[in-house]
C-alpha positions in Angstrom: 0.0 0.0 0.0 2.9 2.4 0.8 4.4 1.7 -2.6 1.1 2.7 -4.3 1.0 6.1 -2.6 4.4 7.0 -3.8 4.0 5.8 -7.3 3.7 8.2 -10.2 0.4 6.6 -11.2 -1.2 7.5 -7.8 0.1 11.1 -7.8 -1.5 11.7 -11.3 -4.8 10.3 -10.0 -4.9 12.6 -7.0 -3.9 15.7 -8.9 -6.7 15.0 -11.4 -9.2 14.7 -8.6 -8.0 17.9 -6.9 -7.7 19.9 -10.0 -10.8 21.8 -11.1 -12.3 20.8 -14.4 -11.6 23.3 -17.1 -13.6 21.4 -19.7 -17.2 22.4 -20.4 -19.5 21.5 -17.5 -22.3 19.0 -17.9 -25.6 20.0 -16.4 -27.1 16.6 -15.7 -28.7 16.3 -19.2 -28.6 13.2 -21.4 -29.6 15.0 -24.5 -27.1 15.7 -27.3 -26.5 19.1 -28.9 -28.5 18.0 -31.9 -31.7 17.7 -29.9 -31.3 21.3 -28.6 -30.9 22.9 -31.9 -31.8 26.6 -32.1 -34.8 27.4 -34.3 -34.6 30.2 -36.8 -37.6 32.4 -37.3 -38.4 30.8 -40.6 -38.3 27.3 -39.0 -40.4 28.6 -36.1 -43.1 29.9 -38.5 -43.0 26.6 -40.4 -43.6 24.7 -37.2 -46.4 27.1 -36.3 -48.1 26.4 -39.6 -47.7 22.7 -39.1 -49.2 22.9 -35.6 -52.2 24.8 -37.0 -52.7 22.3 -39.8 -52.6 19.4 -37.3 -55.1 21.1 -35.0 -57.5 21.8 -37.9 -57.2 18.3 -39.2 -57.8 16.8 -35.7 -60.7 19.1 -35.2 -62.4 17.9 -38.4 -61.7 14.3 -37.5 -63.1 14.6 -33.9 -66.1 16.5 -35.2 -66.8 13.7 -37.7 -66.2 11.1 -34.9 -68.5 13.0 -32.5 -71.4 13.2 -35.1 -71.0 9.5 -35.9 -70.9 8.4 -32.3 -74.0 10.4 -31.4 -75.8 9.1 -34.6 -74.9 5.5 -33.5 -76.4 6.1 -30.1 -79.4 8.0 -31.1 -80.3 5.6 -33.9 -80.8 2.8 -31.4 -83.3 4.7 -29.3 -87.0 4.1 -29.7 -88.7 7.4 -30.1 -92.4 8.0 -30.7 -92.6 10.6 -33.5 -95.9 11.8 -32.2 -94.8 12.7 -28.7 -92.7 15.8 -28.3 -89.4 15.7 -26.4 -89.2 18.7 -24.0 -91.9 20.4 -26.1 -90.0 20.0 -29.4 -90.4 17.7 -32.4 -88.2 14.6 -31.9 -86.5 15.1 -35.3 -85.3 18.6 -34.3 -84.1 17.3 -30.9 -82.1 14.5 -32.5 -80.7 16.7 -35.2 -79.6 19.4 -32.7 -78.0 16.6 -30.5 -76.0 15.4 -33.5 -74.9 19.0 -34.3 -74.0 19.7 -30.7 -71.9 16.5 -30.4 -70.1 17.4 -33.6 -69.4 20.9 -32.2 -68.1 19.4 -29.0 -65.9 17.1 -31.0 -64.6 20.1 -33.0 -63.7 21.8 -29.8 -61.8 18.7 -28.6 -59.7 18.6 -31.8 -57.0 21.1 -30.8 -56.4 19.3 -27.5 -55.6 16.1 -29.4 -53.8 18.0 -32.2 -51.5 19.7 -29.8 -50.5 16.4 -28.2 -49.9 15.0 -31.7 -47.7 18.0 -32.5 -45.7 17.6 -29.3 -45.1 13.9 -29.9 -44.1 14.4 -33.5 -41.7 17.3 -32.7 -40.2 16.2 -29.4 -36.7 17.2 -30.5 -37.5 20.8 -31.2 -40.3 21.3 -28.7 -38.3 23.2 -26.1 -36.8 25.7 -28.6 -40.2 26.0 -30.3 -41.9 26.9 -27.0 -39.2 29.5 -26.2 -39.5 31.1 -29.6 -43.3 31.0 -29.3 -43.2 32.9 -26.0 -40.8 35.4 -27.5 -43.0 35.9 -30.5 -46.1 36.4 -28.3 -44.2 39.0 -26.2 -43.4 40.9 -29.4 -47.1 40.7 -30.6 -48.3 42.0 -27.2 -45.7 44.8 -27.2 -46.6 45.9 -30.8 -50.3 45.4 -31.1 -52.6 48.4 -31.2 -55.4 49.7 -29.0 -58.7 48.6 -30.5 -60.8 51.2 -28.8 -60.6 53.6 -31.8 -61.5 51.1 -34.5 -64.0 51.9 -37.2 -65.2 50.5 -40.6 -62.6 52.6 -42.3 -59.8 51.7 -39.8 -60.1 48.0 -38.7 -57.8 46.5 -36.2 -54.9 44.5 -37.9 -55.0 40.9 -36.5 -55.0 41.7 -32.7 -53.6 38.3 -31.6 -51.2 37.8 -34.5 -52.8 34.5 -35.4 -52.5 35.0 -39.2 -48.7 35.8 -39.1 -47.0 32.9 -40.9 -43.6 34.3 -42.0 -41.1 37.0 -41.3 -42.5 38.9 -44.3 -46.1 38.7 -42.9 -44.8 39.9 -39.5 -43.2 42.9 -41.0 -46.4 43.7 -42.9 -48.3 43.3 -39.6 -46.0 45.8 -38.0 -46.6 48.3 -40.9 -50.3 47.8 -40.6 -50.2 48.4 -36.8 -48.2 51.6 -37.5 -50.7 52.7 -40.1 -53.6 52.0 -37.8 -52.0 54.1 -35.0 -51.3 57.0 -37.5 -54.9 56.9 -38.8 -56.4 56.7 -35.2 -54.2 59.7 -34.2 -55.2 61.8 -37.2 -58.9 61.2 -37.0 -59.2 61.8 -33.2 
């Protein structure tokens, strides 16, 4: 044991343990650099369009599914066509129930669509969420006060939902500036 303490191999091991690491620190992550790639604004807007398309598609699918599920249930019920249901004609009640279930299915679509988007874009999700928060901060900071809107001076996309590219964002900023100028001149 005494021979091991004085050996050059043991001295190198102790100096390595006592010396601070100059190399890049590791922050307890198991992800690689590729999984944390930075999104450009163009890629962000492409992902945003993809998320919107997935949400619209899932809304249409869940609305269709809701209508069909209610049709399957309501078609098995025995209803007397001569007796009103809550004072209404049974055909109107059944039709409105089918429409209502389709509407509820349409509202559930974005919930499912958002989850599908998150699963399909796991690798870029954190950087997408960071960019989305930054984009929404910019929209809130630059949007106009809608209190002075009129038919000749409509508000330009208050929530920034229709912005799909850098070019459209710049156009939105110009529209907001024109709105402010018109509102100031006419008041």
